[in-house]
ZAFI-691824 format. One record per residue (C-alpha): x, y, z; residue in one letter; residue number from 1. Coordinates in Angstrom, 2 decimals, m for minus. Layout:
<recs>
+---------+---------+---------+--------+-----+
|      xx |      yy |      zz | residu | num |
+---------+---------+---------+--------+-----+
|       X |       Y |       Z |      A | NUM |
...
+---------+---------+---------+--------+-----+
</recs>
This chain:
<recs>
+---------+---------+---------+--------+-----+
|      xx |      yy |      zz | residu | num |
+---------+---------+---------+--------+-----+
|   16.85 |   52.01 | m104.35 |      M |   1 |
|   20.14 |   53.16 | m102.86 |      E |   2 |
|   20.13 |   53.58 |  m99.11 |      K |   3 |
|   20.56 |   57.02 |  m97.55 |      I |   4 |
|   23.81 |   56.90 |  m95.59 |      K |   5 |
|   23.81 |   58.88 |  m92.35 |      V |   6 |
|   26.90 |   59.27 |  m90.19 |      L |   7 |
|   26.03 |   59.61 |  m86.48 |      Q |   8 |
|   28.80 |   61.31 |  m84.48 |      I |   9 |
|   28.91 |   61.64 |  m80.70 |      T |  10 |
|   31.36 |   61.99 |  m77.84 |      Q |  11 |
|   28.75 |   61.61 |  m75.12 |      S |  12 |
|   26.72 |   58.83 |  m73.53 |      V |  13 |
|   23.72 |   58.87 |  m71.18 |      G |  14 |
|   20.71 |   60.28 |  m73.01 |      G |  15 |
|   22.67 |   60.52 |  m76.26 |      V |  16 |
|   23.42 |   56.80 |  m76.17 |      E |  17 |
|   19.75 |   56.07 |  m75.51 |      T |  18 |
|   18.83 |   58.30 |  m78.47 |      Y |  19 |
|   21.17 |   56.40 |  m80.81 |      L |  20 |
|   19.99 |   53.01 |  m79.60 |      R |  21 |
|   16.38 |   54.05 |  m80.19 |      Q |  22 |
|   17.30 |   55.35 |  m83.63 |      L |  23 |
|   19.11 |   52.18 |  m84.71 |      V |  24 |
|   16.42 |   49.85 |  m83.40 |      H |  25 |
|   13.49 |   51.73 |  m84.96 |      N |  26 |
|   14.64 |   53.41 |  m88.18 |      I |  27 |
|   13.94 |   51.66 |  m91.49 |      D |  28 |
|   17.26 |   49.92 |  m92.07 |      R |  29 |
|   16.18 |   49.01 |  m95.61 |      D |  30 |
|   16.15 |   52.72 |  m96.46 |      R |  31 |
|   18.87 |   54.11 |  m94.20 |      F |  32 |
|   22.45 |   53.01 |  m93.69 |      D |  33 |
|   23.51 |   54.13 |  m90.21 |      I |  34 |
|   27.18 |   54.49 |  m89.24 |      I |  35 |
|   28.27 |   55.55 |  m85.74 |      I |  36 |
|   31.43 |   57.47 |  m84.86 |      V |  37 |
|   32.30 |   57.74 |  m81.17 |      S |  38 |
|   34.93 |   57.12 |  m78.52 |      C |  39 |
|   32.70 |   55.32 |  m76.03 |      E |  40 |
|   33.22 |   51.55 |  m75.43 |      P |  41 |
|   29.53 |   50.91 |  m74.73 |      T |  42 |
|   28.56 |   52.29 |  m78.14 |      L |  43 |
|   31.23 |   50.21 |  m79.85 |      K |  44 |
|   29.83 |   47.07 |  m78.25 |      Q |  45 |
|   26.29 |   48.08 |  m79.18 |      F |  46 |
|   27.29 |   48.57 |  m82.83 |      C |  47 |
|   28.81 |   45.10 |  m82.94 |      E |  48 |
|   25.59 |   43.60 |  m81.57 |      E |  49 |
|   23.35 |   45.66 |  m83.89 |      A |  50 |
|   25.46 |   45.12 |  m87.05 |      S |  51 |
|   26.20 |   48.84 |  m87.37 |      V |  52 |
|   29.49 |   50.07 |  m88.80 |      K |  53 |
|   31.57 |   51.84 |  m86.17 |      Y |  54 |
|   34.53 |   54.23 |  m86.23 |      Y |  55 |
|   36.48 |   55.43 |  m83.23 |      E |  56 |
|   37.65 |   59.04 |  m83.06 |      V |  57 |
|   39.05 |   60.48 |  m79.85 |      K |  58 |
|   37.33 |   63.67 |  m78.68 |      M |  59 |
|   38.12 |   65.65 |  m75.54 |      S |  60 |
|   35.36 |   66.57 |  m73.12 |      R |  61 |
|   36.61 |   70.08 |  m72.46 |      G |  62 |
|   38.07 |   72.72 |  m74.75 |      F |  63 |
|   41.38 |   71.35 |  m76.02 |      N |  64 |
|   42.51 |   73.08 |  m79.24 |      P |  65 |
|   45.12 |   70.45 |  m80.15 |      F |  66 |
|   42.79 |   67.49 |  m79.57 |      R |  67 |
|   39.88 |   69.30 |  m81.21 |      D |  68 |
|   41.95 |   69.98 |  m84.33 |      F |  69 |
|   42.97 |   66.33 |  m84.40 |      S |  70 |
|   39.31 |   65.29 |  m84.04 |      S |  71 |
|   38.30 |   67.52 |  m86.97 |      V |  72 |
|   40.97 |   65.88 |  m89.14 |      L |  73 |
|   39.85 |   62.41 |  m88.08 |      G |  74 |
|   36.20 |   63.17 |  m88.85 |      L |  75 |
|   37.07 |   64.73 |  m92.20 |      R |  76 |
|   38.90 |   61.55 |  m93.15 |      K |  77 |
|   35.87 |   59.38 |  m92.31 |      I |  78 |
|   33.44 |   61.70 |  m94.11 |      I |  79 |
|   35.58 |   61.65 |  m97.25 |      K |  80 |
|   35.83 |   57.86 |  m97.10 |      K |  81 |
|   32.15 |   57.11 |  m96.43 |      E |  82 |
|   30.64 |   59.97 |  m98.46 |      K |  83 |
|   27.42 |   60.10 |  m96.37 |      P |  84 |
|   24.34 |   61.96 |  m97.51 |      A |  85 |
|   24.55 |   63.87 |  m94.23 |      L |  86 |
|   26.08 |   63.72 |  m90.77 |      V |  87 |
|   23.98 |   63.85 |  m87.61 |      H |  88 |
|   25.93 |   65.30 |  m84.68 |      L |  89 |
|   25.05 |   64.75 |  m81.04 |      H |  90 |
|   26.13 |   66.76 |  m77.95 |      S |  91 |
|   28.45 |   69.71 |  m77.58 |      S |  92 |
|   31.91 |   68.44 |  m78.47 |      K |  93 |
|   30.86 |   66.26 |  m81.41 |      A |  94 |
|   28.63 |   69.10 |  m82.51 |      G |  95 |
|   31.54 |   71.55 |  m82.43 |      F |  96 |
|   34.22 |   69.53 |  m84.22 |      V |  97 |
|   31.68 |   67.68 |  m86.38 |      G |  98 |
|   30.07 |   70.79 |  m87.80 |      R |  99 |
|   33.49 |   72.11 |  m88.79 |      I | 100 |
|   34.47 |   68.78 |  m90.37 |      A | 101 |
|   31.18 |   68.54 |  m92.27 |      A | 102 |
|   31.25 |   72.13 |  m93.52 |      K | 103 |
|   34.84 |   71.86 |  m94.75 |      T | 104 |
|   34.03 |   68.68 |  m96.68 |      T | 105 |
|   30.82 |   70.16 |  m98.18 |      S | 106 |
|   28.66 |   67.61 |  m96.34 |      C | 107 |
|   25.32 |   68.69 |  m94.92 |      K | 108 |
|   24.97 |   68.37 |  m91.16 |      S | 109 |
|   22.24 |   68.07 |  m88.58 |      L | 110 |
|   23.20 |   69.08 |  m85.03 |      F | 111 |
|   21.28 |   67.88 |  m81.96 |      T | 112 |
|   22.61 |   69.60 |  m78.78 |      P | 113 |
|   20.86 |   67.40 |  m76.16 |      H | 114 |
|   21.14 |   70.44 |  m73.86 |      G | 115 |
|   23.43 |   73.40 |  m74.58 |      G | 116 |
|   27.07 |   72.82 |  m73.59 |      S | 117 |
|   27.43 |   76.21 |  m71.91 |      Y | 118 |
|   24.56 |   75.48 |  m69.51 |      L | 119 |
|   26.74 |   73.12 |  m67.47 |      Q | 120 |
|   29.07 |   75.94 |  m66.38 |      F | 121 |
|   29.00 |   79.25 |  m64.54 |      T | 122 |
|   31.06 |   82.43 |  m64.75 |      G | 123 |
|   33.95 |   82.74 |  m67.20 |      A | 124 |
|   33.76 |   79.10 |  m68.25 |      K | 125 |
|   30.12 |   79.46 |  m69.22 |      R | 126 |
|   30.98 |   82.53 |  m71.27 |      L | 127 |
|   33.81 |   80.66 |  m73.01 |      T | 128 |
|   31.61 |   77.75 |  m74.04 |      F | 129 |
|   28.83 |   80.12 |  m75.09 |      F | 130 |
|   31.28 |   81.95 |  m77.36 |      M | 131 |
|   32.35 |   78.61 |  m78.85 |      L | 132 |
|   28.69 |   77.88 |  m79.60 |      E | 133 |
|   28.38 |   81.26 |  m81.28 |      L | 134 |
|   31.49 |   80.47 |  m83.32 |      F | 135 |
|   30.13 |   77.07 |  m84.36 |      A | 136 |
|   26.86 |   78.66 |  m85.47 |      K | 137 |
|   28.42 |   79.67 |  m88.79 |      R | 138 |
|   29.06 |   75.98 |  m89.55 |      F | 139 |
|   25.50 |   74.89 |  m88.73 |      T | 140 |
|   23.34 |   73.64 |  m91.59 |      Y | 141 |
|   20.28 |   72.53 |  m89.61 |      K | 142 |
|   19.60 |   72.24 |  m85.88 |      L | 143 |
|   17.41 |   69.37 |  m84.68 |      L | 144 |
|   16.24 |   69.89 |  m81.09 |      C | 145 |
|   14.79 |   67.28 |  m78.76 |      I | 146 |
|   12.36 |   69.69 |  m77.12 |      S | 147 |
|   10.64 |   72.95 |  m78.03 |      W | 148 |
|   12.23 |   74.78 |  m75.09 |      T | 149 |
|   15.68 |   73.71 |  m76.30 |      E | 150 |
|   14.78 |   75.11 |  m79.73 |      A | 151 |
|   13.68 |   78.41 |  m78.20 |      E | 152 |
|   16.95 |   78.72 |  m76.27 |      R | 153 |
|   19.10 |   78.19 |  m79.37 |      F | 154 |
|   16.95 |   80.61 |  m81.31 |      S | 155 |
|   16.95 |   83.42 |  m78.72 |      H | 156 |
|   20.37 |   82.98 |  m77.09 |      E | 157 |
|   22.59 |   81.51 |  m79.81 |      V | 158 |
|   20.77 |   83.26 |  m82.63 |      G | 159 |
|   20.14 |   80.36 |  m85.00 |      I | 160 |
|   17.31 |   81.35 |  m87.35 |      S | 161 |
|   13.99 |   79.62 |  m86.85 |      N | 162 |
|   13.96 |   78.43 |  m90.46 |      E | 163 |
|   17.03 |   76.32 |  m89.67 |      N | 164 |
|   15.63 |   74.77 |  m86.49 |      I | 165 |
|   13.68 |   71.51 |  m86.47 |      L | 166 |
|   12.12 |   69.77 |  m83.45 |      V | 167 |
|   11.37 |   66.11 |  m82.77 |      I | 168 |
|   10.78 |   65.43 |  m79.06 |      P | 169 |
|   12.66 |   62.53 |  m77.50 |      N | 170 |
|   10.52 |   59.42 |  m77.63 |      S | 171 |
|   10.43 |   55.91 |  m76.21 |      I | 172 |
|    9.17 |   52.53 |  m77.34 |      K | 173 |
|    5.55 |   52.01 |  m76.31 |      I | 174 |
|    5.03 |   48.22 |  m76.13 |      P | 175 |
|    1.76 |   46.64 |  m77.18 |      E | 176 |
|    1.79 |   44.53 |  m74.01 |      T | 177 |
|    3.56 |   45.21 |  m70.67 |      P | 178 |
|    7.24 |   44.28 |  m70.76 |      V | 179 |
|    8.16 |   41.41 |  m68.44 |      V | 180 |
|   11.78 |   41.45 |  m67.25 |      V | 181 |
|   13.72 |   39.43 |  m64.66 |      P | 182 |
|   14.48 |   41.01 |  m61.31 |      D | 183 |
|   18.14 |   42.02 |  m61.43 |      K | 184 |
|   17.89 |   44.69 |  m58.73 |      L | 185 |
|   16.20 |   43.18 |  m55.69 |      G | 186 |
|   13.77 |   44.83 |  m53.28 |      Q | 187 |
|   14.38 |   48.46 |  m52.35 |      L | 188 |
|   13.94 |   49.41 |  m48.70 |      A | 189 |
|   11.58 |   52.06 |  m47.38 |      G | 190 |
|    7.91 |   52.69 |  m46.73 |      A | 191 |
|    8.15 |   55.48 |  m49.32 |      V | 192 |
|   10.63 |   55.09 |  m52.20 |      K | 193 |
|   11.69 |   58.14 |  m54.19 |      I | 194 |
|   14.29 |   57.83 |  m56.92 |      G | 195 |
|   16.13 |   59.40 |  m59.80 |      T | 196 |
|   18.33 |   58.18 |  m62.66 |      I | 197 |
|   21.38 |   60.03 |  m63.93 |      G | 198 |
|   25.01 |   60.78 |  m63.28 |      R | 199 |
|   26.39 |   62.55 |  m60.21 |      I | 200 |
|   27.16 |   65.71 |  m62.17 |      T | 201 |
|   26.40 |   69.42 |  m62.06 |      Y | 202 |
|   23.55 |   68.95 |  m64.51 |      Q | 203 |
|   21.59 |   66.51 |  m62.34 |      K | 204 |
|   21.99 |   68.69 |  m59.22 |      N | 205 |
|   22.71 |   65.92 |  m56.68 |      P | 206 |
|   23.59 |   68.42 |  m53.93 |      L | 207 |
|   20.06 |   69.84 |  m54.04 |      L | 208 |
|   18.77 |   66.27 |  m53.91 |      L | 209 |
|   20.69 |   65.78 |  m50.65 |      A | 210 |
|   19.06 |   68.93 |  m49.26 |      D | 211 |
|   15.63 |   67.58 |  m50.21 |      I | 212 |
|   16.38 |   64.20 |  m48.63 |      V | 213 |
|   17.37 |   65.93 |  m45.40 |      Y | 214 |
|   14.20 |   68.03 |  m45.32 |      D | 215 |
|   11.86 |   65.13 |  m46.13 |      V | 216 |
|   13.41 |   62.54 |  m43.81 |      T | 217 |
|   13.25 |   64.88 |  m40.82 |      R | 218 |
|    9.46 |   64.57 |  m41.04 |      K | 219 |
|    9.20 |   61.19 |  m42.79 |      F | 220 |
|   12.07 |   59.03 |  m41.50 |      P | 221 |
|   10.77 |   55.98 |  m43.40 |      D | 222 |
|   11.21 |   57.74 |  m46.76 |      A | 223 |
|   14.16 |   56.39 |  m48.74 |      H | 224 |
|   15.75 |   58.08 |  m51.73 |      F | 225 |
|   17.68 |   56.29 |  m54.49 |      Y | 226 |
|   20.12 |   57.59 |  m57.10 |      F | 227 |
|   20.61 |   55.07 |  m59.93 |      L | 228 |
|   23.60 |   55.79 |  m62.15 |      G | 229 |
|   26.55 |   56.21 |  m59.77 |      A | 230 |
|   30.04 |   55.14 |  m60.75 |      G | 231 |
|   30.09 |   56.79 |  m64.19 |      F | 232 |
|   31.43 |   60.35 |  m64.62 |      H | 233 |
|   30.79 |   61.06 |  m60.90 |      D | 234 |
|   32.08 |   64.62 |  m61.04 |      H | 235 |
|   30.37 |   65.65 |  m57.79 |      L | 236 |
|   30.72 |   62.38 |  m55.87 |      R | 237 |
|   33.09 |   63.80 |  m53.24 |      A | 238 |
|   30.86 |   66.83 |  m52.61 |      E | 239 |
|   27.77 |   64.63 |  m52.42 |      L | 240 |
|   29.41 |   62.19 |  m49.98 |      D | 241 |
|   30.43 |   65.14 |  m47.81 |      E | 242 |
|   26.90 |   66.54 |  m47.73 |      K | 243 |
|   25.40 |   63.12 |  m46.98 |      I | 244 |
|   27.76 |   62.78 |  m44.02 |      K | 245 |
|   27.07 |   66.35 |  m42.86 |      K | 246 |
|   23.30 |   65.74 |  m42.85 |      Y | 247 |
|   23.57 |   62.23 |  m41.41 |      G | 248 |
|   21.35 |   60.80 |  m44.18 |      I | 249 |
|   23.53 |   57.79 |  m45.02 |      E | 250 |
|   20.64 |   55.43 |  m44.28 |      N | 251 |
|   18.12 |   57.38 |  m46.38 |      N | 252 |
|   19.99 |   58.30 |  m49.57 |      L | 253 |
|   21.27 |   55.27 |  m51.46 |      H | 254 |
|   23.61 |   55.45 |  m54.47 |      L | 255 |
|   23.23 |   52.56 |  m56.92 |      I | 256 |
|   25.77 |   51.77 |  m59.61 |      E | 257 |
|   24.79 |   52.38 |  m63.24 |      K | 258 |
|   22.96 |   49.38 |  m64.68 |      G | 259 |
|   21.31 |   48.25 |  m67.89 |      D | 260 |
|   17.75 |   48.78 |  m69.14 |      G | 261 |
|   16.40 |   45.86 |  m67.14 |      T | 262 |
|   17.74 |   47.27 |  m63.87 |      I | 263 |
|   16.32 |   50.69 |  m64.75 |      A | 264 |
|   12.90 |   49.13 |  m65.32 |      L | 265 |
|   13.14 |   47.13 |  m62.07 |      N | 266 |
|   14.02 |   50.40 |  m60.37 |      F | 267 |
|   11.21 |   52.53 |  m61.78 |      L | 268 |
|    8.56 |   49.92 |  m61.05 |      R | 269 |
|    9.35 |   50.05 |  m57.33 |      Q | 270 |
|    9.23 |   53.82 |  m56.95 |      L | 271 |
|    6.43 |   55.80 |  m55.34 |      D | 272 |
|    7.82 |   59.03 |  m56.86 |      M | 273 |
|   10.44 |   60.02 |  m59.41 |      F | 274 |
|   12.45 |   63.19 |  m58.79 |      I | 275 |
|   14.57 |   65.14 |  m61.29 |      L | 276 |
|   16.00 |   68.37 |  m59.78 |      P | 277 |
|   18.23 |   69.08 |  m62.81 |      S | 278 |
|   19.84 |   72.45 |  m63.46 |      R | 279 |
|   19.18 |   71.98 |  m67.18 |      Y | 280 |
|   17.93 |   69.30 |  m69.57 |      E | 281 |
|   17.38 |   68.62 |  m73.24 |      G | 282 |
|   14.54 |   66.18 |  m72.59 |      L | 283 |
|   15.27 |   63.37 |  m70.15 |      S | 284 |
|   14.60 |   59.79 |  m71.26 |      Y | 285 |
|   14.52 |   58.78 |  m67.60 |      A | 286 |
|   11.66 |   61.23 |  m67.06 |      L | 287 |
|    9.70 |   59.87 |  m70.03 |      L | 288 |
|   10.26 |   56.29 |  m68.88 |      E | 289 |
|    9.19 |   57.09 |  m65.32 |      A | 290 |
|    6.05 |   58.80 |  m66.59 |      M | 291 |
|    5.27 |   55.81 |  m68.81 |      Y | 292 |
|    5.55 |   53.51 |  m65.79 |      E | 293 |
|    2.90 |   55.62 |  m64.05 |      G | 294 |
|    5.26 |   57.06 |  m61.43 |      V | 295 |
|    4.32 |   60.61 |  m60.35 |      P | 296 |
|    7.23 |   62.86 |  m61.34 |      C | 297 |
|    8.60 |   65.89 |  m59.50 |      I | 298 |
|   10.98 |   67.93 |  m61.63 |      V | 299 |
|   12.83 |   71.22 |  m61.84 |      S | 300 |
|   11.34 |   73.99 |  m63.92 |      K | 301 |
|   13.88 |   73.92 |  m66.77 |      V | 302 |
|   14.05 |   73.27 |  m70.52 |      D | 303 |
|   12.76 |   69.85 |  m71.51 |      G | 304 |
|   10.97 |   69.28 |  m68.23 |      N | 305 |
|    8.76 |   72.27 |  m69.04 |      N | 306 |
|    7.77 |   70.64 |  m72.34 |      D | 307 |
|    6.19 |   67.57 |  m70.76 |      V | 308 |
|    5.14 |   68.46 |  m67.21 |      I | 309 |
|    1.90 |   70.36 |  m66.73 |      N | 310 |
|    2.14 |   71.24 |  m63.06 |      N | 311 |
|   m0.34 |   69.46 |  m60.80 |      N | 312 |
|   m1.82 |   67.56 |  m63.77 |      E | 313 |
|    0.65 |   65.00 |  m65.14 |      N | 314 |
|    3.49 |   65.83 |  m62.73 |      G | 315 |
|    4.92 |   68.61 |  m60.62 |      F | 316 |
|    7.38 |   71.43 |  m61.39 |      S | 317 |
|    9.46 |   73.01 |  m58.63 |      C | 318 |
|   11.92 |   75.85 |  m58.30 |      I | 319 |
|   12.79 |   76.00 |  m54.61 |      T | 320 |
|   13.88 |   73.41 |  m52.09 |      R | 321 |
|   10.74 |   74.14 |  m50.10 |      E | 322 |
|    8.50 |   73.39 |  m53.07 |      Q | 323 |
|   10.03 |   69.92 |  m53.49 |      Y | 324 |
|    9.33 |   69.19 |  m49.82 |      F | 325 |
|    5.74 |   70.43 |  m50.06 |      D | 326 |
|    4.98 |   68.29 |  m53.12 |      V | 327 |
|    6.55 |   65.15 |  m51.65 |      I | 328 |
|    4.75 |   65.64 |  m48.35 |      A | 329 |
|    1.43 |   66.14 |  m50.17 |      A | 330 |
|    1.87 |   62.97 |  m52.23 |      L | 331 |
|    2.80 |   60.93 |  m49.17 |      I | 332 |
|   m0.42 |   62.13 |  m47.56 |      A | 333 |
|   m2.61 |   61.61 |  m50.64 |      D | 334 |
|   m1.81 |   58.34 |  m52.41 |      K | 335 |
|   m4.88 |   58.61 |  m54.65 |      E | 336 |
|   m3.65 |   61.96 |  m55.95 |      K | 337 |
|   m0.23 |   60.41 |  m56.63 |      A | 338 |
|   m1.82 |   57.54 |  m58.52 |      K | 339 |
|   m4.02 |   59.84 |  m60.62 |      A | 340 |
|   m1.11 |   62.11 |  m61.57 |      V | 341 |
|    0.98 |   59.08 |  m62.49 |      G | 342 |
|   m1.78 |   57.73 |  m64.74 |      A | 343 |
|   m2.17 |   61.09 |  m66.49 |      T | 344 |
|    1.58 |   61.24 |  m67.06 |      G | 345 |
|    1.58 |   57.78 |  m68.59 |      K | 346 |
|   m1.16 |   58.66 |  m71.06 |      Q | 347 |
|    0.68 |   61.85 |  m72.02 |      Y | 348 |
|    3.80 |   59.89 |  m72.97 |      V | 349 |
|    1.74 |   57.37 |  m74.95 |      I | 350 |
|    0.08 |   60.20 |  m76.89 |      D | 351 |
|    3.10 |   62.47 |  m77.47 |      K | 352 |
|    6.33 |   60.48 |  m77.21 |      H | 353 |
|    5.87 |   57.24 |  m79.14 |      N | 354 |
|    9.01 |   56.35 |  m81.11 |      I | 355 |
|    6.91 |   54.52 |  m83.73 |      N | 356 |
|    5.39 |   57.87 |  m84.70 |      T | 357 |
|    8.36 |   60.17 |  m84.23 |      N | 358 |
|   10.95 |   58.00 |  m86.00 |      I | 359 |
|    9.00 |   58.63 |  m89.22 |      K | 360 |
|    9.48 |   62.36 |  m88.69 |      L | 361 |
|   13.23 |   61.79 |  m88.42 |      L | 362 |
|   13.21 |   59.65 |  m91.57 |      E | 363 |
|   11.44 |   62.49 |  m93.41 |      D | 364 |
|   14.06 |   64.99 |  m92.23 |      I | 365 |
|   16.91 |   62.75 |  m93.36 |      Y | 366 |
|   15.22 |   62.24 |  m96.72 |      T | 367 |
|   14.52 |   65.95 |  m97.26 |      N | 368 |
|   18.07 |   67.00 |  m96.36 |      I | 369 |
+---------+---------+---------+--------+-----+
</recs>
C-alpha cells in the first residue's frame, strides 16, 4: 500500500518542535511518509538523526510582505515537487504562508496554531495580526487545535466554523517503567525549589514571575525559583534582569540555559512546585511533563491551562499576583496536600494525554483528509 505523504511546515520551535518530535517518533512510519520544512537548525539535525526528509525555507517571525511572498513561492515549489496528500502547518507564520501556498496549489491543509499569533501582542500590533488571521481564514481547509479552549477561541474570535475544527490535545510518551537518565544538571539549591520551563518572552510572563519571587522570598527566604530555557529568543531578558536587580532577588531567581530532554527531566524531578504564569498558551508540554512527574502545578487561568487544571484538585489556577503567593505559601505549609495534588495530576496525564492513544487519532485525521 502506498504511504500517505504529509508535509509538516513550521517556522517555530519550543512546543512546536516537541510536537513534531513526538509525531515522528510515534506515528506509523510504514503508513505515513513524513517530510519536514523549516528554518530551524535543531529540526534539521533532528531530521538527519530520524531519517526524515528535510527542506529549508526561510520565514520571517514578524509581518514582512517581501519575505512572506518569497516563503509562499518556496513552499509552493516544494509542494509541487513532493505532491503530498496534505500539508500540516504549525504556528502562526508557517500557518499564514503555508495555507496560501497549499490553497494555490490545490493541496489540502491542516493548520495547528499552537496558540493564536495575535495573542502575543497588544494594541495596534495585536489588531494587525488578528486581521492577518482573519485574512488567512479563507485559505483554511481544516483547523487542528491542541486544546479545546484553543478551538473555542478560533471558533468565536476568528470565526472558523465548528465543522472545520478538529481537536487532539497535546500528549506525551507514558513509559511502561520509570525513565532512568544520567544527571546532567546537578543539585539545585534551596529548601523549597519552584521552577518553570520556557523562553523569556511575553508569552511566558517572566516579569510577573519576578514579582511572585519577590513576594514569596520576603516570607520564605529559603525558597529558590528556577527558569529553565534562557538563552534562546530572550526577548524580555533585559527587562527581567532589571526587575531582578530592582527587587534584589539575584540569589533567589536563577536562570538556566536551555537544555535537552535529559536536563529537563533532571530539572522537573528536583522541583517541589512547577509554576506557569503564561499570558496565553496552546497547551504546554512542560506543564504536562511536570504533572506526569507528580509535581504540583500552579498556572495562569488561560487557554490550554484551563483544559487540564481543575483548581485545587490536580493543580492550581491563578489570576492575580496575590493568588500565586497564597497557593505557594499554602503548599509550603502543607506538604501532604502538595503530594496529593501532584499524584492526582500525574494520573490525569496518564488517562488523558498518552501519545500512544492520541497518535492514532492523528493518523485517522490524516487518512480521512
